[in-house]
ROVOMI-643417 format. One record per atom (N, C-alpha, C, CB): residue number from 1; chain; y, z, x. Coordinates in nm, 3 decimals. Atoms other than C-alpha are relative to their C-alpha. Glycine has a CB too. Layout:
BEGIN
<rec i="NUM" ch="A" v="Y" w="Z" u="X"/>
...
***
This chain:
BEGIN
<rec i="1" ch="A" v="0.058" w="-0.076" u="-0.095"/>
<rec i="1" ch="A" v="5.758" w="-4.840" u="1.297"/>
<rec i="1" ch="A" v="0.103" w="0.080" u="0.077"/>
<rec i="1" ch="A" v="-0.078" w="-0.083" u="0.086"/>
<rec i="2" ch="A" v="-0.102" w="-0.080" u="-0.072"/>
<rec i="2" ch="A" v="6.061" w="-4.751" u="1.477"/>
<rec i="2" ch="A" v="0.064" w="0.105" u="-0.081"/>
<rec i="2" ch="A" v="0.104" w="-0.086" u="0.053"/>
<rec i="3" ch="A" v="-0.065" w="-0.111" u="0.091"/>
<rec i="3" ch="A" v="6.198" w="-4.555" u="1.182"/>
<rec i="3" ch="A" v="-0.097" w="0.117" u="-0.022"/>
<rec i="3" ch="A" v="0.042" w="-0.060" u="-0.147"/>
<rec i="4" ch="A" v="0.091" w="-0.114" u="0.000"/>
<rec i="4" ch="A" v="5.885" w="-4.355" u="1.192"/>
<rec i="4" ch="A" v="-0.020" w="0.071" u="0.116"/>
<rec i="4" ch="A" v="-0.118" w="-0.036" u="-0.037"/>
<rec i="5" ch="A" v="-0.017" w="-0.058" u="-0.138"/>
<rec i="5" ch="A" v="5.940" w="-4.267" u="1.555"/>
<rec i="5" ch="A" v="-0.138" w="-0.013" u="0.057"/>
<rec i="5" ch="A" v="0.054" w="0.156" u="0.002"/>
<rec i="6" ch="A" v="0.133" w="0.015" u="-0.071"/>
<rec i="6" ch="A" v="5.609" w="-4.389" u="1.674"/>
<rec i="6" ch="A" v="0.020" w="-0.039" u="0.144"/>
<rec i="6" ch="A" v="-0.090" w="-0.106" u="-0.069"/>
<rec i="7" ch="A" v="-0.016" w="0.036" u="-0.137"/>
<rec i="7" ch="A" v="5.581" w="-4.397" u="2.051"/>
<rec i="7" ch="A" v="-0.124" w="-0.039" u="0.063"/>
<rec i="7" ch="A" v="0.058" w="0.105" u="0.072"/>
<rec i="8" ch="A" v="0.122" w="0.034" u="-0.043"/>
<rec i="8" ch="A" v="5.336" w="-4.549" u="2.282"/>
<rec i="8" ch="A" v="-0.064" w="0.147" u="0.075"/>
<rec i="8" ch="A" v="0.017" w="-0.136" u="0.102"/>
<rec i="9" ch="A" v="0.074" w="-0.112" u="-0.075"/>
<rec i="9" ch="A" v="5.072" w="-4.292" u="2.399"/>
<rec i="9" ch="A" v="-0.001" w="0.116" u="-0.075"/>
<rec i="9" ch="A" v="0.059" w="0.033" u="0.134"/>
<rec i="10" ch="A" v="-0.005" w="-0.124" u="0.087"/>
<rec i="10" ch="A" v="5.161" w="-4.033" u="2.138"/>
<rec i="10" ch="A" v="-0.087" w="-0.014" u="-0.107"/>
<rec i="10" ch="A" v="0.134" w="0.030" u="-0.054"/>
<rec i="11" ch="A" v="0.077" w="0.021" u="0.134"/>
<rec i="11" ch="A" v="4.940" w="-3.954" u="1.843"/>
<rec i="11" ch="A" v="0.104" w="-0.015" u="-0.121"/>
<rec i="11" ch="A" v="-0.102" w="0.130" u="-0.031"/>
<rec i="12" ch="A" v="-0.082" w="0.018" u="0.104"/>
<rec i="12" ch="A" v="5.107" w="-4.098" u="1.540"/>
<rec i="12" ch="A" v="0.017" w="0.083" u="-0.119"/>
<rec i="12" ch="A" v="-0.026" w="-0.099" u="-0.037"/>
<rec i="13" ch="A" v="0.004" w="-0.063" u="0.124"/>
<rec i="13" ch="A" v="5.010" w="-3.880" u="1.268"/>
<rec i="13" ch="A" v="-0.015" w="0.163" u="0.028"/>
<rec i="13" ch="A" v="-0.121" w="-0.063" u="-0.087"/>
<rec i="14" ch="A" v="0.022" w="-0.127" u="-0.059"/>
<rec i="14" ch="A" v="4.965" w="-3.562" u="1.469"/>
<rec i="14" ch="A" v="0.137" w="0.080" u="0.037"/>
<rec i="14" ch="A" v="-0.086" w="-0.022" u="0.125"/>
<rec i="15" ch="A" v="-0.122" w="-0.065" u="-0.032"/>
<rec i="15" ch="A" v="5.244" w="-3.283" u="1.515"/>
<rec i="15" ch="A" v="-0.021" w="0.039" u="0.154"/>
<rec i="15" ch="A" v="0.029" w="0.128" u="-0.100"/>
<rec i="16" ch="A" v="-0.013" w="-0.035" u="-0.128"/>
<rec i="16" ch="A" v="5.329" w="-3.122" u="1.834"/>
<rec i="16" ch="A" v="-0.138" w="0.058" u="0.060"/>
<rec i="16" ch="A" v="0.113" w="0.097" u="0.008"/>
<rec i="17" ch="A" v="0.115" w="-0.050" u="-0.047"/>
<rec i="17" ch="A" v="5.001" w="-2.927" u="1.870"/>
<rec i="17" ch="A" v="-0.113" w="-0.097" u="-0.028"/>
<rec i="17" ch="A" v="-0.023" w="0.130" u="-0.055"/>
<rec i="18" ch="A" v="0.114" w="0.114" u="0.015"/>
<rec i="18" ch="A" v="4.764" w="-3.230" u="1.886"/>
<rec i="18" ch="A" v="-0.128" w="0.053" u="0.021"/>
<rec i="18" ch="A" v="0.014" w="-0.119" u="0.101"/>
<rec i="19" ch="A" v="0.140" w="-0.032" u="-0.043"/>
<rec i="19" ch="A" v="4.485" w="-3.043" u="2.032"/>
<rec i="19" ch="A" v="-0.084" w="0.070" u="-0.115"/>
<rec i="19" ch="A" v="0.006" w="0.095" u="0.127"/>
<rec i="20" ch="A" v="0.065" w="-0.076" u="0.123"/>
<rec i="20" ch="A" v="4.397" w="-2.860" u="1.698"/>
<rec i="20" ch="A" v="-0.008" w="-0.111" u="-0.121"/>
<rec i="20" ch="A" v="0.099" w="0.142" u="-0.049"/>
<rec i="21" ch="A" v="0.044" w="0.088" u="0.112"/>
<rec i="21" ch="A" v="4.253" w="-3.128" u="1.475"/>
<rec i="21" ch="A" v="-0.139" w="-0.025" u="-0.023"/>
<rec i="21" ch="A" v="0.055" w="-0.122" u="0.014"/>
<rec i="22" ch="A" v="0.141" w="0.019" u="0.048"/>
<rec i="22" ch="A" v="3.935" w="-3.194" u="1.293"/>
<rec i="22" ch="A" v="-0.045" w="-0.131" u="0.041"/>
<rec i="22" ch="A" v="-0.014" w="0.012" u="-0.152"/>
<rec i="23" ch="A" v="0.061" w="0.139" u="-0.032"/>
<rec i="23" ch="A" v="3.713" w="-3.475" u="1.430"/>
<rec i="23" ch="A" v="-0.067" w="-0.062" u="-0.131"/>
<rec i="23" ch="A" v="-0.116" w="0.014" u="0.122"/>
<rec i="24" ch="A" v="0.044" w="0.063" u="0.121"/>
<rec i="24" ch="A" v="3.664" w="-3.715" u="1.141"/>
<rec i="24" ch="A" v="-0.135" w="-0.064" u="-0.005"/>
<rec i="24" ch="A" v="0.090" w="-0.094" u="-0.033"/>
<rec i="25" ch="A" v="0.107" w="0.064" u="-0.011"/>
<rec i="25" ch="A" v="3.356" w="-3.877" u="1.255"/>
<rec i="25" ch="A" v="-0.128" w="0.073" u="-0.058"/>
<rec i="25" ch="A" v="-0.008" w="-0.030" u="0.131"/>
<rec i="26" ch="A" v="0.118" w="-0.044" u="0.104"/>
<rec i="26" ch="A" v="3.099" w="-3.623" u="1.110"/>
<rec i="26" ch="A" v="0.017" w="-0.008" u="-0.153"/>
<rec i="26" ch="A" v="-0.033" w="0.145" u="0.022"/>
<rec i="27" ch="A" v="-0.010" w="0.022" u="0.148"/>
<rec i="27" ch="A" v="3.258" w="-3.638" u="0.773"/>
<rec i="27" ch="A" v="-0.019" w="-0.144" u="-0.035"/>
<rec i="27" ch="A" v="0.136" w="0.046" u="-0.053"/>
<rec i="28" ch="A" v="0.008" w="0.137" u="0.023"/>
<rec i="28" ch="A" v="3.267" w="-4.016" u="0.796"/>
<rec i="28" ch="A" v="-0.152" w="-0.037" u="0.002"/>
<rec i="28" ch="A" v="0.084" w="-0.080" u="0.104"/>
<rec i="29" ch="A" v="0.145" w="0.031" u="-0.009"/>
<rec i="29" ch="A" v="2.897" w="-4.028" u="0.881"/>
<rec i="29" ch="A" v="-0.079" w="0.050" u="-0.109"/>
<rec i="29" ch="A" v="-0.056" w="0.050" u="0.121"/>
<rec i="30" ch="A" v="0.065" w="-0.058" u="0.105"/>
<rec i="30" ch="A" v="2.796" w="-3.792" u="0.616"/>
<rec i="30" ch="A" v="0.033" w="-0.075" u="-0.131"/>
<rec i="30" ch="A" v="0.037" w="0.143" u="-0.006"/>
<rec i="31" ch="A" v="-0.028" w="0.075" u="0.108"/>
<rec i="31" ch="A" v="2.998" w="-3.989" u="0.359"/>
<rec i="31" ch="A" v="-0.074" w="-0.133" u="-0.009"/>
<rec i="31" ch="A" v="0.136" w="-0.018" u="-0.003"/>
<rec i="32" ch="A" v="0.072" w="0.136" u="-0.007"/>
<rec i="32" ch="A" v="2.842" w="-4.319" u="0.473"/>
<rec i="32" ch="A" v="-0.143" w="0.026" u="-0.027"/>
<rec i="32" ch="A" v="0.015" w="-0.073" u="0.143"/>
<rec i="33" ch="A" v="0.148" w="-0.020" u="0.030"/>
<rec i="33" ch="A" v="2.484" w="-4.158" u="0.447"/>
<rec i="33" ch="A" v="0.002" w="0.013" u="-0.163"/>
<rec i="33" ch="A" v="-0.070" w="0.145" u="0.083"/>
<rec i="34" ch="A" v="0.000" w="-0.030" u="0.135"/>
<rec i="34" ch="A" v="2.569" w="-4.038" u="0.089"/>
<rec i="34" ch="A" v="0.011" w="-0.146" u="-0.067"/>
<rec i="34" ch="A" v="0.120" w="0.106" u="-0.039"/>
<rec i="35" ch="A" v="-0.018" w="0.122" u="0.075"/>
<rec i="35" ch="A" v="2.696" w="-4.385" u="-0.011"/>
<rec i="35" ch="A" v="-0.130" w="-0.080" u="0.003"/>
<rec i="35" ch="A" v="0.117" w="-0.084" u="0.057"/>
<rec i="36" ch="A" v="0.131" w="0.095" u="-0.022"/>
<rec i="36" ch="A" v="2.382" w="-4.569" u="0.145"/>
<rec i="36" ch="A" v="-0.110" w="0.058" u="-0.094"/>
<rec i="36" ch="A" v="-0.059" w="0.000" u="0.168"/>
<rec i="37" ch="A" v="0.114" w="-0.059" u="0.086"/>
<rec i="37" ch="A" v="2.144" w="-4.321" u="-0.027"/>
<rec i="37" ch="A" v="0.026" w="-0.021" u="-0.150"/>
<rec i="37" ch="A" v="-0.015" w="0.158" u="0.026"/>
<rec i="38" ch="A" v="-0.036" w="0.047" u="0.138"/>
<rec i="38" ch="A" v="2.319" w="-4.379" u="-0.358"/>
<rec i="38" ch="A" v="-0.031" w="-0.129" u="-0.048"/>
<rec i="38" ch="A" v="0.127" w="0.008" u="-0.017"/>
<rec i="39" ch="A" v="0.027" w="0.131" u="0.009"/>
<rec i="39" ch="A" v="2.291" w="-4.737" u="-0.313"/>
<rec i="39" ch="A" v="-0.146" w="-0.033" u="-0.006"/>
<rec i="39" ch="A" v="0.062" w="-0.063" u="0.105"/>
<rec i="40" ch="A" v="0.140" w="0.011" u="-0.003"/>
<rec i="40" ch="A" v="1.930" w="-4.722" u="-0.227"/>
<rec i="40" ch="A" v="-0.073" w="0.054" u="-0.124"/>
<rec i="40" ch="A" v="-0.048" w="0.067" u="0.118"/>
<rec i="41" ch="A" v="0.056" w="-0.052" u="0.128"/>
<rec i="41" ch="A" v="1.851" w="-4.500" u="-0.520"/>
<rec i="41" ch="A" v="0.028" w="-0.072" u="-0.122"/>
<rec i="41" ch="A" v="0.044" w="0.129" u="-0.023"/>
<rec i="42" ch="A" v="-0.029" w="0.107" u="0.113"/>
<rec i="42" ch="A" v="2.035" w="-4.736" u="-0.755"/>
<rec i="42" ch="A" v="-0.088" w="-0.118" u="-0.015"/>
<rec i="42" ch="A" v="0.133" w="-0.057" u="0.019"/>
<rec i="43" ch="A" v="0.087" w="0.114" u="-0.017"/>
<rec i="43" ch="A" v="1.838" w="-5.012" u="-0.626"/>
<rec i="43" ch="A" v="-0.138" w="0.020" u="-0.042"/>
<rec i="43" ch="A" v="-0.001" w="-0.041" u="0.133"/>
<rec i="44" ch="A" v="0.134" w="-0.031" u="0.041"/>
<rec i="44" ch="A" v="1.512" w="-4.838" u="-0.681"/>
<rec i="44" ch="A" v="-0.009" w="0.020" u="-0.144"/>
<rec i="44" ch="A" v="-0.049" w="0.119" u="0.069"/>
<rec i="45" ch="A" v="0.001" w="-0.005" u="0.136"/>
<rec i="45" ch="A" v="1.605" w="-4.745" u="-1.020"/>
<rec i="45" ch="A" v="0.000" w="-0.122" u="-0.091"/>
<rec i="45" ch="A" v="0.099" w="0.070" u="-0.029"/>
<rec i="46" ch="A" v="-0.004" w="0.128" u="0.055"/>
<rec i="46" ch="A" v="1.688" w="-5.091" u="-1.126"/>
<rec i="46" ch="A" v="-0.120" w="-0.077" u="0.022"/>
<rec i="46" ch="A" v="0.108" w="-0.069" u="0.047"/>
<rec i="47" ch="A" v="0.109" w="0.059" u="-0.019"/>
<rec i="47" ch="A" v="1.391" w="-5.226" u="-0.968"/>
<rec i="47" ch="A" v="-0.123" w="0.052" u="-0.083"/>
<rec i="47" ch="A" v="-0.018" w="0.005" u="0.131"/>
<rec i="48" ch="A" v="0.093" w="-0.067" u="0.084"/>
<rec i="48" ch="A" v="1.166" w="-4.981" u="-1.151"/>
<rec i="48" ch="A" v="0.022" w="-0.045" u="-0.140"/>
<rec i="48" ch="A" v="0.011" w="0.149" u="0.012"/>
<rec i="49" ch="A" v="-0.022" w="0.034" u="0.152"/>
<rec i="49" ch="A" v="1.348" w="-5.060" u="-1.493"/>
<rec i="49" ch="A" v="-0.029" w="-0.161" u="-0.010"/>
<rec i="49" ch="A" v="0.169" w="0.042" u="-0.054"/>
<rec i="50" ch="A" v="0.036" w="0.149" u="0.012"/>
<rec i="50" ch="A" v="1.313" w="-5.445" u="-1.431"/>
<rec i="50" ch="A" v="-0.142" w="-0.033" u="0.001"/>
<rec i="50" ch="A" v="0.059" w="-0.076" u="0.110"/>
<rec i="51" ch="A" v="0.132" w="0.017" u="-0.001"/>
<rec i="51" ch="A" v="0.947" w="-5.410" u="-1.342"/>
<rec i="51" ch="A" v="-0.062" w="0.056" u="-0.132"/>
<rec i="51" ch="A" v="-0.053" w="0.062" u="0.121"/>
<rec i="52" ch="A" v="0.053" w="-0.050" u="0.128"/>
<rec i="52" ch="A" v="0.893" w="-5.211" u="-1.651"/>
<rec i="52" ch="A" v="0.033" w="-0.099" u="-0.110"/>
<rec i="52" ch="A" v="0.058" w="0.140" u="-0.035"/>
<rec i="53" ch="A" v="-0.033" w="0.110" u="0.088"/>
<rec i="53" ch="A" v="1.068" w="-5.477" u="-1.863"/>
<rec i="53" ch="A" v="-0.106" w="-0.106" u="0.002"/>
<rec i="53" ch="A" v="0.134" w="-0.059" u="0.037"/>
<rec i="54" ch="A" v="0.084" w="0.110" u="-0.028"/>
<rec i="54" ch="A" v="0.853" w="-5.736" u="-1.717"/>
<rec i="54" ch="A" v="-0.141" w="0.010" u="-0.039"/>
<rec i="54" ch="A" v="0.006" w="-0.025" u="0.132"/>
<rec i="55" ch="A" v="0.143" w="-0.021" u="0.010"/>
<rec i="55" ch="A" v="0.509" w="-5.577" u="-1.702"/>
<rec i="55" ch="A" v="-0.029" w="0.080" u="-0.124"/>
<rec i="55" ch="A" v="-0.054" w="0.070" u="0.123"/>
<rec i="56" ch="A" v="0.015" w="-0.080" u="0.145"/>
<rec i="56" ch="A" v="0.556" w="-5.346" u="-2.030"/>
<rec i="56" ch="A" v="-0.092" w="0.130" u="0.049"/>
<rec i="56" ch="A" v="-0.092" w="-0.106" u="-0.140"/>
<rec i="57" ch="A" v="0.080" w="-0.119" u="-0.016"/>
<rec i="57" ch="A" v="0.394" w="-5.049" u="-1.841"/>
<rec i="57" ch="A" v="0.066" w="0.062" u="0.135"/>
<rec i="57" ch="A" v="-0.167" w="-0.036" u="0.011"/>
<rec i="58" ch="A" v="-0.036" w="-0.083" u="-0.132"/>
<rec i="58" ch="A" v="0.485" w="-4.791" u="-1.555"/>
<rec i="58" ch="A" v="-0.117" w="0.053" u="0.074"/>
<rec i="58" ch="A" v="0.089" w="0.124" u="-0.034"/>
<rec i="59" ch="A" v="0.131" w="-0.054" u="-0.065"/>
<rec i="59" ch="A" v="0.118" w="-4.703" u="-1.475"/>
<rec i="59" ch="A" v="-0.029" w="-0.088" u="0.129"/>
<rec i="59" ch="A" v="-0.132" w="-0.010" u="-0.110"/>
<rec i="60" ch="A" v="0.016" w="0.056" u="-0.134"/>
<rec i="60" ch="A" v="0.063" w="-4.776" u="-1.107"/>
<rec i="60" ch="A" v="-0.132" w="-0.078" u="0.010"/>
<rec i="60" ch="A" v="0.004" w="0.113" u="0.107"/>
<rec i="61" ch="A" v="0.131" w="0.074" u="-0.016"/>
<rec i="61" ch="A" v="-0.297" w="-4.871" u="-1.158"/>
<rec i="61" ch="A" v="0.003" w="-0.136" u="-0.079"/>
<rec i="61" ch="A" v="-0.122" w="0.091" u="-0.054"/>
<rec i="62" ch="A" v="-0.005" w="0.121" u="0.070"/>
<rec i="62" ch="A" v="-0.216" w="-5.133" u="-1.415"/>
<rec i="62" ch="A" v="0.094" w="-0.095" u="0.075"/>
<rec i="62" ch="A" v="0.043" w="0.023" u="-0.144"/>
<rec i="63" ch="A" v="-0.091" w="0.074" u="-0.074"/>
<rec i="63" ch="A" v="0.070" w="-5.260" u="-1.185"/>
<rec i="63" ch="A" v="-0.065" w="-0.085" u="0.109"/>
<rec i="63" ch="A" v="0.098" w="0.091" u="0.056"/>
<rec i="64" ch="A" v="0.059" w="0.059" u="-0.125"/>
<rec i="64" ch="A" v="-0.155" w="-5.312" u="-0.894"/>
<rec i="64" ch="A" v="-0.086" w="-0.118" u="-0.027"/>
<rec i="64" ch="A" v="-0.083" w="0.103" u="0.075"/>
<rec i="65" ch="A" v="0.080" w="0.099" u="0.032"/>
<rec i="65" ch="A" v="-0.396" w="-5.539" u="-1.079"/>
<rec i="65" ch="A" v="-0.150" w="0.043" u="-0.002"/>
<rec i="65" ch="A" v="0.027" w="-0.107" u="0.091"/>
<rec i="66" ch="A" v="0.143" w="-0.017" u="-0.018"/>
<rec i="66" ch="A" v="-0.770" w="-5.570" u="-1.061"/>
<rec i="66" ch="A" v="-0.035" w="0.053" u="0.141"/>
<rec i="66" ch="A" v="-0.071" w="-0.132" u="-0.025"/>
<rec i="67" ch="A" v="0.048" w="-0.056" u="-0.134"/>
<rec i="67" ch="A" v="-0.951" w="-5.367" u="-0.790"/>
<rec i="67" ch="A" v="-0.076" w="-0.101" u="0.089"/>
<rec i="67" ch="A" v="-0.095" w="0.119" u="-0.026"/>
<rec i="68" ch="A" v="0.075" w="0.071" u="-0.088"/>
<rec i="68" ch="A" v="-1.070" w="-5.541" u="-0.487"/>
<rec i="68" ch="A" v="-0.118" w="0.069" u="0.053"/>
<rec i="68" ch="A" v="0.079" w="-0.041" u="0.101"/>
<rec i="69" ch="A" v="0.137" w="-0.046" u="-0.039"/>
<rec i="69" ch="A" v="-1.439" w="-5.520" u="-0.395"/>
<rec i="69" ch="A" v="-0.028" w="-0.014" u="0.160"/>
<rec i="69" ch="A" v="-0.107" w="-0.089" u="-0.083"/>
***
């Protein structure tokens, strides 16, 4: 850390004009939402595939079972 000339109170990775930087929070939130949506979509596809293998149908009327009176 001493060889990298890190000082207390100074931004470690930014140059002299530290006021001109992009806030990484929006990009991090968007990337997080993309990852979460991909995970949920993958879970849905696996759930649909496994239910198709077990029930041998993808018709929702047959999956629900007999109608209640």
